[in-house]
N, C-alpha and C positions, 0 to 999 in steps of 0.2 A: 552563678549567673552566666549566661551564654552571650558572648558579643559576636553578632553576626557580621560577615563581610570582612573579617580581620585577616591577618597573614602571620606567618611565623618564619624564622630563619630556615633556609634550605639545609637539608642534611648534607653532610660532607660526602656521603656516598652517592648522592644524586647529581653530582656535577655542579653544585651551586657555587655561591660566591666564595665559600671557604674550602672548596675541594682542592686537593694537592695539585701543583702545577703540572706535573706529568700527566695527570688524568685529564686536564683541561686542554693541553696543547696537542698531545698525541704526536703522530709522525709528521715530519716536515714535508715529505715528498708529496706534492699535489694537494695540500690541505688548505682550506679556507680559513683565514685568521679572524680575529675579533671584528675587524672592520670590513670583512668581506673579500679582501684581495686574496689572490692565490699566492702562497709562499713557496718558492722553488729553492733547491740547494745552490750554494754559491761556491765557486772555486777559490782555493786559498791564494793569497798574494805570493809572488815569487820570492824565494829566499835570498838574502844578500850573500855575496861572496866573502868568506871570512878573511881571505888574504888577497886583496886587490893588488894588482901590479902598479908600479909608479906610473904617473901620467906620461912621462917622457918615453918610457919603454912600452907604452901601451900598444898592443897589437892583438889581433884576433887570437883568442885562446880557445882550445877545444872545451866545449861545455860538457860536463859529466852527464852521462845518460840519466843518472838519478835525478839531476836538476831539471832536465828537459821533460822527463816523463810525466804524464798526468798523475794526479793524486789517486792512489788506489788503496787497496786494503792495507798496504804497509803504512799509509799516512794517517790512519784513523786516530792514532795517539795524539797527534797535534790538531787534526781537523775537528774532532768532536768538541774541544773547548771553544773553537771559533763558532761552530753552529749554535752552541748553548748561549754564547754571548749575543749572537744575533737575535735569538728568540727573546732573551731578556730585554734587549733594547726595544724590540717591537712592542712588548707588553708595556714598557714604561711610556713609550711614545703614543700609543693608541688606546689599548685596553684599559689603562688606569683611569682615564676620565669617565668611561662608561660605568665602571664599578663604583666610583665615588657618587655618581648621580643616582644609581640604583640604591645605594646605601642611605643617601639622604632621603629618598622617597620612602624607603622602608621606615626610617625614623619618624617621618612626618605622619604616615598612616598609623603607626603604633601610638604616637603621642595623641592623635585625634581620638583613637578608640579608648585610650586610657582616660582622656578628658570626658568623653561621653559617659563612660562607665562611672566616673567619679560624680558627675552631675546627676546621673540617674539614681545612683545609690544615695548620694548626700542630700538631694533636694528635699525629701520628706523631713529630714532632720533640720535642714536650714529653714523650711517653712514653719516647722513647729517652734523653732527658736524665735522667728519673726512674729508669729501669732501670739506667742506667750508674752511678748513685750508690747506689741501694738495692735494685735488683732481686733480688740474691742474698743479701740480709741479712734473714732472717726477722724480726728484731727490729723492722724498720720496717713490716712488712706490716699492722700494726694501724692505720696512718694511712690514712685514707680514700682520698685521691687516689693514694697509692702502691699500695694494694691494687687499686684500679681499673686502674691501669696494668699491674700484674703479671697481673691477670685477663685483660685484653685481649691481653697478650703470649702467654699460655698458650693461650687459645682452646679448641679442641677437645681439647687434651691433658688438660683437666680432667674431661672426660666420657667419652672414648672408651677402651675397653680396649686393652691392648697387642697382643692377639691374638684371633682368633675361635675358637681351640682351647679346648674346655671341659675338657681334661684337668686332673687334680688333681696338685699338687706340694706338697711339704712346705717350709715356711719357718720358720726358727728365729729368735726374738728373744732376744738375750742379756740378762742381768740388767743394768739400768742403761744399756742401749744408747740413745744419743740418737736422736731422730726423724730428724735429718739423715743419720745413718749407715744407719738402717733404709731410708730413701728411696733412698739410693745403692745399697744391695744389691738392693733390689727392681728398680731399673733394670738393674743388672748381670746379674740373672737373667732379664731379659726379661719381668718381671711388670708393669712400668709403662713407658710410653713416655718419661716425663719424671720424674726424681726430684723436680724442683721442683714439679710439679703435685701429687704426693702430699703433699709437705711443706706446700704452700700450703693445701690443704684441711684438713690437720691443724691448722695455725696459725690459720686463719680460724675454725675451730670451737672453738678453745681446747683442743685435745686433744693437742698435741705432746708433752706430758709425761706422758701417760696410758697409753702402750703398756706391756703387761705381758710379762714374759719367758715363754718357752715355745715349744713346737712347734705350728705351725698348718698346717692343710691349706687351701690356696687354689686357686682355679681360674685358669687362665691367661687366661680371658676376663673376669675381674672388672674393673670400673672402679676408678679411684683411690678413689672414695668407698666402694665396697664393700670394698676392701682395708683402708682405715682402720677401718671398722666391724668387720671380721673380726679384726684385730690388737688390737682393744680388748675383745674378748670376755672377760668375767670368768671364764667357764667354757668349757672345751673343748667345742665343739658336736659333735665327731666321734663316730662310733659305731665300736666295735671288734668286728669279726666274727672270732671264733676258730674256725679249721677245723683239727681234728687231722689228722695225716697218714693216708693210706690210706683216705679216704672216696671212695666212688663218686659219680658225678654226681647220682644220685637221692637220696643221703643229704644232700648239700649243698642240693639243692632242697627236701627235706623240712624242713631246718633253717630255711631262709629262709621257708618257708610257715608254720612253727610260731610264728615271731615271739616267741622267749623274751624276758624282760624286758631282757636286756642289749643286744638289738638291736631293741627295740620301736620306736625312733624311726626306724629305717631304712625308707624308703618303697619300696625296691626290690621289684619284682614277681617272685615266684618263677617264675611261668609264663614271663615274659620271659627269665629266666635260663636256664631249661631249654630253651626254644626256641633260644636262641643257642648253647648248648654242644652240643646234639645236631644242629643244622643250621647250623653257622657259615657266614655269608655270605662271598662271595668277597672283598669289600672288607676284611673282617677278616683272612682268611687271607693276603691279599697283603701285609699289614703284618708278617707273621711267616713269612718264606721258609724258616726252618729247620724249620717244622712238616712232619712226614713223614706226611701223611695220604692214604690212598687215597680215591677218590671215594665220597662218602656216609658217610665216617667221622665220628665225634664227636670232641670234645676230651678224651675220657677218657684219662687218663694224663699230661696236660700242664698240669693245674691244680694248682699248688703249694698245700700246706696252710700253716698258720701264722696269725698275727694280721694282720688288715687294718683299717686306719683309714679310715673312709669318712665323707663328709659325709651328712647325713640324706637329701638329695635325689639321692644317687648312683644312677646307672643300672646296669642289668645289664651293659651293655657296659663301663662303667668297672671294675666288679669283675672281669670276665673278663680284661680287658687287664692289670689289676694281677697277676692270678694267672699269666697267660702270661709277663709280664715277670719275675716272681719265679722262675718255673720255669727260664727260660733263664739268669737270673743265677746260680741255684744250680747248674744242671747244667754250664753253660759249654761253650764250643766244644771243649775238650779231650776230654770224654767222647764228644762226637759223632765226633771224629776216631778214637777207639779203636774205635767201632762200625764205621766204614768200614774200618779195618785188618783187622778180623775178617770183613769182607764181610757185615756184618749191617746191615739197616736199623735205625735207632734205634727205630722202632716195635716191631720184634721184640724189642729189648732191653727196652723198657717192658713188653711183654706178659709176658715171662719174669720181670722184676723184680716186677711186680704179683702174679703167682702165688706167687713165693717169699715176698713180704711177707705174704700172707695165711696161708701155712703156718707161718712162723717166729714164735715167741714171743720168742726170744732173738736179739739182733742178732749175737751171736757165731756163730750157726749159719747165718746167711744164706748165706755162700759154700758150705758143705757141701750145703745143700738145693738151691742153684742148680746145684751139681755133679751131684747126683742127676738132676735134670731134664735137664741138658745131656747126661749120659751116655745117658739113655733116648732123647733125640732123635737122638743120634749113632748109636744102634743101631736106630732105627726102631721103638722100642717105644711102646706107648700111655703117655701121661703118667699117666693115672688120678689126676688131681688133683681132690680134693674141692672146692676153692674155685671151680673153673670151673663145675662142675655147680650149685653153690649160687647162683652169679651168674645162671645161666640161669633157675633156679627163681624167684628174686626178681624178675627182669625180667618174667617171665610174670605173676606176681601183681600187680605194680604196673600193668601194662597194663589190668588189670581194675578198677582203683580210680581214682576221681577224685583229682586232685592234692591237693585239700584234706584227703584222708584219709591221705596219705603220712606225715605226722608220727606217726601211730599205728602204722605198720608196723614190724615187727621184722626187721631185716636180718641176713643171714649165719647164719641158723639151719639146722642140718642137717636135711634132710627125713626123714620117717619111712620112705620108700621107700629101698631099697638104691640106692646111687649108680649102679650100672650099669643099673638098671631105670628110671631117670628119663627120660621122653620130653621132648625139647626140639625143637619144630617149627621149620621154616623156617630163617632165618638163625641162630637160636639153637642149631641142631644142632651147630655147630662148637665150642660150649662143653661138649659131652658128650664129655670126653676119656677116658671109659671105653670109648667106641666109635670115636671119631675119632682118628687119629694126628696128631702134630704139635702146634704151638702153637694155642691158641684164636684166633679172628679179631680180637680187640681186647683192650686192657688191661682189667683188672678194677677198677682204681682208679688213683690217682696215687701211685706208689711213692716211698719215701724215697730219699735219695741213697745210703744204705748198701745198700738193695736193688738200686739201679741198678748200683752198683759191684760187687756180688756177681754180677749178671747179666753184666756186662762181663768179669769175671774169676772164673768159677766154679771151685770147688775140686774138680777131678776126679782128684786124685792117687791116691786109694784105690779108685777104681772103684765107689763105692757106687751101687746101683740102687734101694734101698728105704730107708724110714725109718718109724718108728712113734713116736707120742708116749708118753712114759713117764708113767703115772698117778701123780699126786702129785709129779712131777719138776720142778714150777715152770716148765713149758713146754719142758723139754729133750726131745730125740728120741734114739732108738737107731737106728743106721744098719746096713744089711746089704748084702752084695755079691750074694747069691743069693736066689732065691725060697724055697728050703728054709730057709735061715737066717732069713728074714723070717717064715715061717709059725711057726717055733719061738718067735720073740719075741712073735708075736701070741698064742700060747697062754700064754706066760709072763706076759704082762700082762693076761690075761683077756679079750681081745677075741674069741677063738674057743675052742672046746673041742677 
């Protein structure tokens, strides 16, 4: 292991702290000492007279030339020890303090580096020991060093979601369910990568005992912290979008644009929804291989009605996918197989079922009305179905209005013009079943399962080719086999004279 920023004792050869004294001091003459002053040579003190005269007889005596002469080369024998003593004194008086300070600094730095090294090397072993004893015991996570060890062990599991998938799923918390069990089930369902990470966040924030019972909508790409917050909501934040069966795409779009109070919190854009269902992208269609759509077709007929729980920030695609998923769950592969046995595309079944649903007010009459239309198809007769013409009229009218005005539009009203006289241009001409034989080109709405079952198994036993609504009959119809019989009933019920 390399410890950066450290130091080592200086080499004796480099003039460091432990270099020989002679190497550090050098020549006395004109040298700058440890404290920066200039050190100059000093003259020796005068030598004492070994035989002084008595005080009374004191008189001037001749001084020997050797005593008066300056110290020269002959005096080096005794002058050198004096100079050496001076140098030693200066080192003790000044240079000694600086050396001690530098030595203490060296010890401090060295000790710090050793400590850092020990902590770096020993921490994994210490963490392992702590985790072995208390890592899975939430009751100990309130202790600082244990919490730190658990946090280091969990790492990115504390902040990263289990998936990048933003889809929404339901998660239920039972009454009195402990946080540890909630965490375990979140992990089992793939909503967190680690049950311990979820539990650790809840414990650390003091929230482990605060989870409420209920059904929650959560996204698969939520982080553990976001899941904790979601499951603590005192109020269900979801929005319930109620779609009654039999609505056409434009009716659903108008509802989303109207933003009634019950879905006011829903931020989903109605224009985005309409664009998605009328021009579904390939990546969406690829996820639903059972969709039987010709090129350029919309998702009309495949968006199931019912109640949808959505998060306020739900996107148009989330809603559409939920509707497609529910449609397939309701219809099931068995009904698709029945259509294949009858050599029908399921889209044809949906077209007939949507027409039947618009005509029938009573569910009990669905098979008989389906039988009438199937008999006419088998004979090559015009269907002459009012709902198909009305669908075309509404479509033309909506094309001339901005989307924001759709909530005020009244759908499915019978036009003032006779049905056979209504002009439907271009692609809409196929919905003019008073003039065009066969089924219209697309479903009129998303039919109910009962209408789909009627279209799959129409009641053709009595050979009916006509029906008329009975005024005041609560939605019931009167069926006829011949046109003459039908005309008689029209007169009977006051439709013609």
